Rosetta silent file (secondary structure, phi, psi, omega in degrees, C-alpha in Angstrom):
SEQUENCE: MDQNKEYAAADLSEDLVNELQSFEEKLSGQSNKALIVIAYEKDSERQ
SCORE:     score description
SCORE:     0.000 S_00000001
   1 L     0.000  137.372 -179.326   99.274   98.501   82.435 S_00000001
   2 L   -71.617  114.718 -176.494  102.622   99.082   84.130 S_00000001
   3 L   -74.897   -9.409 -177.548  104.698   95.956   83.478 S_00000001
   4 L   -89.233   -0.837 -179.248  107.103   96.724   86.356 S_00000001
   5 L  -101.539  149.675  177.995  104.567   96.053   89.093 S_00000001
   6 L  -103.999  135.569  178.558  103.791   92.695   90.630 S_00000001
   7 E  -129.287  146.452  176.800  100.213   91.638   91.237 S_00000001
   8 E  -126.129  153.421  176.201   98.752   88.604   92.974 S_00000001
   9 E   -58.724  134.006 -178.596   95.221   87.256   92.941 S_00000001
  10 L   -70.344  136.850  175.947   93.270   88.946   95.721 S_00000001
  11 L   -89.890  101.811 -172.779   92.346   86.767   98.679 S_00000001
  12 L  -113.421  151.224  175.454   88.658   87.636   99.079 S_00000001
  13 L   -70.774  163.349  178.433   85.914   86.481  101.393 S_00000001
  14 H   -59.125  -38.238  179.028   82.997   84.527   99.971 S_00000001
  15 H   -61.913  -42.951  179.673   80.795   87.612  100.390 S_00000001
  16 H   -68.028  -37.659  176.565   83.169   89.744   98.305 S_00000001
  17 H   -61.695  -42.633  178.257   83.391   87.065   95.619 S_00000001
  18 H   -61.985  -40.402  177.664   79.580   87.039   95.468 S_00000001
  19 H   -63.675  -42.090  177.883   79.545   90.838   95.120 S_00000001
  20 H   -63.231  -39.909  178.635   82.053   90.655   92.271 S_00000001
  21 H   -64.851  -38.685  176.399   79.962   88.011   90.526 S_00000001
  22 H   -64.780  -40.226  177.862   76.881   90.232   90.837 S_00000001
  23 H   -63.216  -42.094  176.476   78.900   93.131   89.430 S_00000001
  24 H   -57.457  -47.225 -179.371   80.005   90.924   86.517 S_00000001
  25 H   -61.455  -42.738  179.737   76.397   90.048   85.747 S_00000001
  26 H   -63.282  -48.930 -179.977   75.342   93.698   85.881 S_00000001
  27 H   -63.447  -41.158  179.218   78.174   94.838   83.603 S_00000001
  28 H   -61.510  -42.498  179.027   77.614   91.956   81.212 S_00000001
  29 H   -65.140  -41.150 -178.392   73.933   92.826   80.950 S_00000001
  30 H   -70.912  -30.153 -176.305   74.604   96.518   80.376 S_00000001
  31 H   -98.759   -8.882 -174.244   77.268   95.871   77.737 S_00000001
  32 L    56.236   35.965  177.576   75.660   92.831   76.084 S_00000001
  33 L  -135.582  152.272  176.864   79.043   91.092   76.405 S_00000001
  34 L   -84.180   96.007 -176.963   80.257   88.222   78.573 S_00000001
  35 L   -99.139  150.500  176.553   82.577   90.142   80.909 S_00000001
  36 L  -126.682  130.668  176.642   84.774   88.782   83.673 S_00000001
  37 L   -99.276  129.470 -179.304   86.020   90.878   86.601 S_00000001
  38 L  -117.868  130.724 -178.514   89.402   89.852   87.990 S_00000001
  39 L  -106.387  119.360  175.291   90.617   91.073   91.379 S_00000001
  40 E  -118.530  156.994  171.172   94.333   91.529   91.937 S_00000001
  41 E  -124.711  145.033 -179.674   96.183   93.192   94.758 S_00000001
  42 E   -68.349  145.621  173.170   99.469   95.003   94.446 S_00000001
  43 L   -66.180  116.416 -173.492  102.534   93.406   95.967 S_00000001
  44 H   -61.969  -23.111  179.862  102.893   95.494   99.135 S_00000001
  45 H   -75.927  -17.507 -174.422  106.694   95.403   98.916 S_00000001
  46 H  -109.852    8.448 -178.448  106.676   97.157   95.510 S_00000001
  47 L   -74.288    0.000    0.000  104.195   99.992   96.138 S_00000001
């Protein structure tokens, strides 16, 4: 990961959070591991 970039937690709607949680469950089931998906957004001033 590029250490020179700034990232902030993504501000997501409840619907998008629910979709991410469903995606986590699907990936966790397929990998047999407890996975967590984290959503960040790039700092728009540094792109």
